C-alpha positions in Angstrom: -7.3 12.7 -7.5 -9.6 15.1 -5.6 -8.2 16.9 -2.6 -9.8 19.1 0.0 -8.3 22.5 0.8 -8.3 23.8 4.4 -11.1 26.3 5.0 -10.4 28.8 7.9 -13.3 30.7 9.4 -14.0 33.5 11.8 -17.0 35.7 12.6 -18.4 38.8 13.9 -22.1 39.1 14.9 -22.9 40.3 11.4 -20.4 38.5 9.1 -18.5 35.3 8.4 -14.9 35.5 7.2 -13.9 32.4 5.2 -10.4 31.7 3.8 -9.7 28.9 1.4 -6.0 28.0 1.8 -5.3 27.5 -1.9 -3.2 30.1 -3.8 -3.8 31.1 -7.4 -6.1 28.2 -8.5 -7.4 27.9 -12.0 -10.9 26.8 -13.2 -12.4 28.3 -10.0 -16.1 27.6 -9.4 -17.9 28.9 -6.3 -21.6 28.3 -5.6 -22.6 30.2 -2.5 -26.3 30.1 -1.7 -28.2 31.2 1.5 -27.9 27.6 2.8 -24.7 26.1 1.4 -21.2 26.7 0.0 -19.7 24.6 -2.8 -16.1 25.1 -4.0 -14.2 23.7 -6.9 -10.8 24.6 -8.3 -7.7 23.1 -10.0 -4.0 23.7 -9.2 -0.9 21.9 -10.4 -2.9 19.1 -12.0 -5.0 18.4 -8.9 -8.7 19.0 -8.3 -9.7 20.7 -5.0 -13.3 20.7 -3.8 -15.6 20.8 -0.8 -19.2 21.6 0.0 -21.2 22.0 3.2 -24.4 23.6 4.6 -24.2 26.7 6.7 -25.2 26.5 10.4 -27.8 29.1 9.7 -28.8 31.1 6.6 -26.6 33.8 5.1 -27.2 36.6 2.6 -25.5 35.0 -0.4 -26.4 37.9 -2.7 -24.2 40.2 -0.7 -21.0 38.2 -0.3 -17.6 39.6 -1.3 -14.4 37.9 -2.3 -10.8 38.9 -2.7 -7.9 36.9 -4.1 -4.8 37.7 -2.2 -2.4 35.0 -1.0 -5.5 32.8 -0.5 -9.1 33.2 -1.5 -11.1 35.2 1.1 -14.8 35.5 1.4 -16.9 37.9 3.5 -20.4 36.5 3.9 -23.1 38.5 5.7 -25.3 36.5 8.1 -29.1 36.7 7.7 -29.5 37.4 11.4 -26.9 39.2 13.6 -25.8 36.6 16.2 -22.8 34.5 17.1 -22.7 31.0 15.7 -21.3 28.0 17.6 -20.1 26.4 14.4 -19.8 27.1 10.7 -21.6 24.1 9.2 -24.8 22.3 10.1 -23.7 18.8 9.3 -21.2 17.8 12.0 -17.5 18.2 12.1 -15.6 18.5 8.8 -11.9 17.8 9.0 -11.0 20.6 6.6 -12.9 23.4 8.5 -10.7 25.1 11.1 -10.9 28.3 13.1 -8.9 31.3 11.9 -7.6 32.1 15.3 -5.7 35.2 14.0 -9.0 36.8 12.9 -10.9 35.7 16.0 -8.2 37.3 18.2 -8.3 40.5 16.1 -12.1 40.7 16.2 -12.2 40.0 19.9 -10.0 43.0 20.6 -11.5 45.3 18.1 -15.1 44.7 19.2 -14.6 44.4 22.9 -13.6 48.1 23.3 
């Protein structure tokens, strides 16, 4: 059975911050291009995957990742600007705002 993990996102004018709510997956495959993000992993006998096209191009060659409690990605935008949405193809049920980071960025960058 294929499941879809929750993807949280936040942004600054320069970067996207993506968090995949899946801890310690195995068989991880990430395909991040300038236009799209594809994710595949396994955990506890289940397959988790999603894919979407970004709202605007990103600099995929410069993205960074870290595996803490959940998988986190910092993806530079091609052009420094605020986005109204993460993906270009309508609402996806698994994509949600990371309000904790939005709040943090709002207070850091408003000073």
